[in-house]
N, C-alpha and C positions, 0 to 999 in steps of 0.2 A: 430538655434543653431548648433554648430559644430558637426561633425560626431564623434562617439565613436571610439577610437583607443585602441588596446590592450596594456595594460601597459607593461613596460619593466621588464626584470627579476630582475633588481636591486631594484625595488619597493617591491619585495616580499621576496627576500633572504637576510637575515640579517647576521651579523657577528657571530662568534662562541660564543662571550660573551652573545648573546641573547638566547642561548640554554636553554631549560626548565630544571628545577631541580625537586627534589622530590615533592615539594608542587604542582607544575603544574601537575604532573602525578597523584597525589592524587585528584586534582580538576577534572581531566579527569574521574577518577573512579566515582566521584559523579555525573558527567554529564551523565554517562552511565545509571543511574537509570531511568530517564524518557524515554531514548531510549529503554531500556529493557521493560519498561511498555507498550509503544505503540506497540511494536512488539508482546508482550504477548497478549495484548488486541485483536489485529487483528487475531492472530492464534487461540486463545481460542474461539473467536466468531465463526470462521469457523467450529470448532469441536462441538460447542454447538448448531449449527443450526438444526441438526436433533432433538435434545431435544426441542428446541424452536418451531419447526414445529409441533411436536407432542403435545406440551403443549397448543399452541394457535389455532392449526388447521386452520391456516390463509392461504391467497392466496400466490402463488409463487411470485407475484409482491411485496407484502408486505414484504416477507422474503428478497428479494433483497434490498428493501429500508432499512431494519434493518441493513444490511451490509453496504450499500452504503451511507446512510445519514451521517455517521460519516466522512469518507474520503472526501465526497463531500463538506461539510461545512468546513472541515479542509483545503482542497485545495483552496476554495474560499477566505479564510481569511489569509492564510500563508503569502502572500506578504504584506498584510496590517500589520500583527503582526510583521513581520520582520522589517518593517519601524518603528512601535511603539517601538520595542526593540532598534533600532538604536537611536531613539530620546529620550526615557525616561529611558533607561537602560535595558540591556539584562537580567541581573540577577534578577532585580525587576520583569520583565515580567515573568520570569521562576517561581518565587515564587507565583505570582498571579495565573498563570496557574495551578501549582501543587495543590494549595488550592481548586480551583474550580473543577478540575478534580476529586479530592478525594470525594467531596461532591456529584457531579453528579453520580459518580460510585455507591454510595450507593443507590441513587434514582433509577438508572437503574436496580440494583439487585432485587428490589422489584416491578418492573413494573407490573401492573395488567393486561394490554392488550398489544397486539402487537403494536398498534398505540402509546401507551404511551412509549413503548420501543424505537420506532423510534424517538419520541420527546427527550427522554433522550440521545439518540445517537447524536442528533443534538447539545445538550448542551455539550457533551463530545468533539465534533468537535470544538466548540468555544474555550474551554480551552486547548484542545490539540494543537490548532494552536499557542498558546502562548508558549508551551513547546519546540517544535521541532526546529524552527529557532534559538531560544536562545541557544540550545546546540551546534549546528554546528558553529554558529557565535562566541560563546565564545571560542570554540576550535581554530578558526582562529586567534583570538586575543591573546590567551594564548601561542600557539606554533608558534613562529615567524620563527624558522629555518625550511626550506622546507622539509628536510628529516625527522625531528621529526614530523612535521605536517602530512606528508604522513602516518607515522606509526599511529599517533593519529586518523587520518581519517579511517585508516584500522580497528582500534579498534572500532571506532564509528560505521562503517558499520557492523562489526562483532557482535556488540551489537544487531542489528536488528535480525541477524541470531540466536544469543544465546537466545534472547527472543522468537523467533519462535520455537526454540527447547524446551525451558522450557514450553511454552504455552500448547502444547498438553499433556505433561507429568503431569504438575501440574494441569492443567485444567481437564485432563482426570481423575486424581485421585479424584478431587472434584466432577466431574459428576458421578463417581461411587457411591458416598455416599450422595451427596447433590443435591439440585435442580439447574437448569441451572443458576439462578441468582448469585450463589456463585462465578462464574467466574469473575464477575465484581468487587467483593470485593477484588480480588487479588491486585488491584491498591492501596488500602488504606494504608497498611503497607509500601509499597515501597515509596509512596509519603510522608509519615510521616518521614521516614529516610532522604529523599531528603530535606525536609523543615528544618530538624535539622542541617545537615552538610553543606549545600550550603553557608550560610553566613560565615562559618568558613574557607572554602577552595577556593571558587570561587570568583575571583575579579570582581567588577562591571566594565562594559565597555559600551561605547556609541559612536555615531558619533558626533564629535565636531561641525559639520556643517550640521545638519539634515534638511530634507525638512519638509514642513508643512504637517499636517495630511490631507489627501485628502479623505474625506468621500464618495464623488461621485465615485471615482475610486474603492473604496471598493465595492460599490453597483454594479458597472459595472463588476467587476471581478466575483462576484457571479452570476450575470445575464448572463454571458457568459457560464458558466459551467452547471448550473442547467437545462436550457431548452434543452441542447443537450443530457444530460443523460436521461431526461424525454422522449425525442423523441425516443431514443434507446429502452427504456422499453415499450413505446407505440407500436412500430412496432413489437417487440418480442411477445407481447401479442395479436397481431392481431387487434390492435385498429385502430383508424382513421388515414389514411395516411395523410390527409390534416392537422390534428392537429399536427402530428409529423413533417411535413415539416414546418409548421408555427413556431413550437418550435425551430427548427434548424435555421431558418431565424432570429428569435429573438436573439438567442445566438450569431450568427455570426455578427449581427448588433451591439450588445453590445460589443463584442470583438473588432470590428473595431473602435468604439467610444473610447474604453479604450486605444487602442494603439495610436490613434491620440491625445488623451488628454495627454498621457505620453510624446509624442514628443514635445508638445507645452509648457510643464511646465518647469520652471527653475530647480526645484528639484523634479523630478517625483517620485511617489511611487515606480515604477519599471522602471529602465533605460532600455528601450526596445532596445537601441542601442547595448547593450551587445550581442544581437542575431545576430548582423552583424559580430561578430567574429565566424568564422566557427567552430573551436574546441569547443567553449563554447556551441553553439547550438547543435552540435553533442553530446556532453557529456550530455546535458539535455535530449535529445531524448533517448539516451542509458539508462539513469536512468529511464525514464518513461516506456520504453518497457521491460526492465528487470523485473520491478515490475509487469507490466501487465502479463508477463508470469508466475511469481511466484504465484500471487494471483488467477489468472484464473485456474491454475492447482490445487491449494489447495481447491478451491471452489467445484470442482467435485470429487476430490479424497477422500475428507473427507466424502462425502455422499456415495460414492461407497463402501468404506471400512466399514462404519457403517450400512447403510441401505440395501445394496445389499449383501455384504459378511458377515454381522452380527457381526462384531467386536465391542467391547465396545470402548468408546472414548479413554480410556487409552491405550488399545491394538492398536488402530489406530495410536495414537501418537508415540508409540514405533516403529511401522512399518516404519513411516516416519522419525524417528530420524537420521538414517545414512545420509539421504539427507540434513537435516538441519545442521548436524555437518559439512558436506562437504562445506556448504555455509560459515561457519566460517573459516574453514581451507583455502579455496580458497581465501578468502578476505585477509588473512594474508600472504599467500605464494606468492601472486601476487606482493607484495611490492618490494622485491628484483628483481623479474623478470622484472618489468616495468622500473627499472633503466637501464637495458641492452637491452630490447626489446621495440621498440616504441609502444605507445598506439594504433596506427592504425593497429597494428598486434595482440596485446594481446586481445583487446576488441572484434574484430570480431571473433576471435577463441573462446572466451568465449560464445558469443551469438550463435555460431553454435552448441556448446554443448547443450544449451538450446533448440535449434531447434531440435536437435537429440532426446531429451527427449520426446517432443511432437510427433515427427514422430514415435518413438518406440511404443507409446501408440496407435497411429492411425493405424499402420501397423499390430499390433498384434490382432486387431479386438475386438469384444465384449467379455464380461465376463472376463475382465482383471484380471489376477492372482495377488497375493500379490508380487511375485517375479518381475513381469512386472512393477508394480507401484513403487516398491522400487528402482529398477534399474533406471527407468526413473527419479525419483525424485533426485537420486544421481547425475545424469548428469545435471539436471536442477539446482540443488543447487550449483554445481561447477561453472557453467556458470554465474549464478546470483551473487554469491559472488565475483568473480573476476571482473566482469564488473562494479558492484556498487562501489567498492573501487576506481578504476581508474577514473570513471566518476565524482565522488564527489570531488576527488582531483583536476581534471581539472577545475571543476566549481569554486571552491574556489580560485584557483590560478589565475583566470582571472580577479580578481577585487582587488582594494586596501583594506587594512584591515578595514578602517572606514566604508566601504560599505559591510562588511561581512554579516550583517543581511539580506540585500536585496538579496545577492547572495545565502545565505543559504535558504532563503525563496523560491527562484527559484528552488533550488535542491529539497527541500521538497515538493514543489508544483508538480514537475514532479513525485516524488514518489507517492503522493496521487492521482494525475490524473491517473497514471498507475494503482493504486489500484482500483479507481472508474471504469475505463474502463475494467479492468480485470474481474470484476464481472458483470458490467452492460452490456458489449458487449458479452463476452464469456458465462456469466451466462444466459443472455437473449436468445442467440442462443441455448444453451442447453435446456432451458425451452421450447422454441418454437418447437424444434425437439422432445422433450419428449411428448408434447401435440399432435403433428402430428402423432406420431407412436403408441401412446397408444390405445389399443383396449379394450374397456370395456366389460366384460362378461354380459350376461343377468341376470336380477334379482336385479339390483341396483336401488335404488330410484334416483330421480333427484338430490337431495341434495348429496347423496353419489357419484354419477357420477361427479358432479361438484368438490367436495372435492378431489377425486382421480385424476382428471385432472389437478388440480392446481399445485401440487408438488408431488414428490416421497414420502415424508413424509406423505402427505395426503392419498396416495394410501395405504401405510402401515397401517395407522390408520383405514381406511375403511375395509381393508382385515381382520383385527382382529375382526370386527363386523359381518362378513359374515360366512355362512356355510363353512366348511373346503374346499370342492371342488371349490366353487365359489371364495373363498378367495385365493386359490392357483392359479387359473387362472388369477385373477387380479394381483397378485404379479409377476407371470411369465411375463405377458404383460408389467407391469410397469418397471421391471428390464431390459427387452429387449429394451423398448423405451428409458430408461435413458442411457443405454450404447450405443445405436445408436447415441444419442446426444453427448456422450463423444468422440466417434470416429470422428464425424464431427468437434467439437470444437478443438480437438487435431490437426486435419489436418490444420485448420485455424491458430492455434497457431504456428505450425511449419513454415507455410508460412510467418507469421509476423516476426518471429525471423530470418529467412533467409534474409528477406528484411532489418531488423535492422542491421544485420552483414554487408551487403553491404553499408548501410548508414554510419556506423561507420568507415569502411575502407576509404571511401571518405572524410568524414568530419573531422576526427581526424589526418589526415596528416598535417605536418607542412606547413604553408603558405609561 
């Protein structure tokens, strides 16, 4: 087959007559509903984790799987669902996904065990994978004018930030008065509105020449990610090195077979030749690493604010609100800037702000104050908001409109892979550091010692059962151990973002 070449500008920029009108902007408003929903769902869960930890008294690894099972399944299915949308209709897939997501959200809200909740999150991942590629690909086909599309994408990216801002506030208010399962019920009214207005406002679109559904490639894409994440968790827990290495090998082999299969097919599920275009690949990696930084930061800061500093979920959400608002503002402000300043300058500068946020936390040491975390999150939010808007625009602009579903799926896959590895990698390192530095006081039973060692929430639970002096010793040790892990993961996060800035500067330059 011939090598992939980057399409010319004429293929993507249309005449003024094709500019979007009021109906198209109303359609964008409708498409923001699932975007807000997914963002709210991710942020709410981070803030509900302390409550879930206390409710189920489960292992740290299971808590990580509660978070990671959703984006892991989502990432494994996004490319497949993007192809399904191109073939069978993007609006149709959006409606199916919304219906299924609403039903499973109710199931998750009343999960009786941690393991049942993991299974429900897997179901949410399946239907969530139908939602996200549909929104971005529909935007690509609705907004044909490049400048209007850039604004629409900025609004789309800002929708994630708006959802993240609403999540802690609305979810925090729910957690103040109701049980942790109430946060999942937030999805139901949003999706009911989406199901009502989408047929009226959003036009159907599909690829006139779609490829065949490739079920083997779907299996291979999932088989690539799942073993690698499993290996990270196994190593972090001090499990078998041989098992972890075997899992990595399985993932790499599956990934290699997946790529080779795509190269041989006439109409591949994912045109991997897109990655031969340096700006496209660079934009995908920027997307991944920016979300890696955001999710990894939220994972530890939500626990520090609630379990270490003693704030309620609502209070913790208010503390982080300025940073989440800056994510929205930066995503919109960067639109006129990138018209004058090239992406290979704008994006690295944004990523260096994110690196500065992690470095600030790492250098200020343990027992991070509210002011420290608030300032760091403002810097991080500014960097993530700007880099996400530009990277998503570059990804969508690199393919013809009929292939928007596949390109959107690549963008969303990068988002979800970053989300998975933000918690799987940084979360696992934090857990390993916590367990290494925790010093258990005398007088604990074997069961209590195991529970306290598994998670910070477990230590808080056990401390409440102990005599005052012993409980105080356990809490002091647990808080110190947790914050030692925060310093370590923050240093790693800063180094990753500096490397990402260098990668963006090199890859986003015009060829």
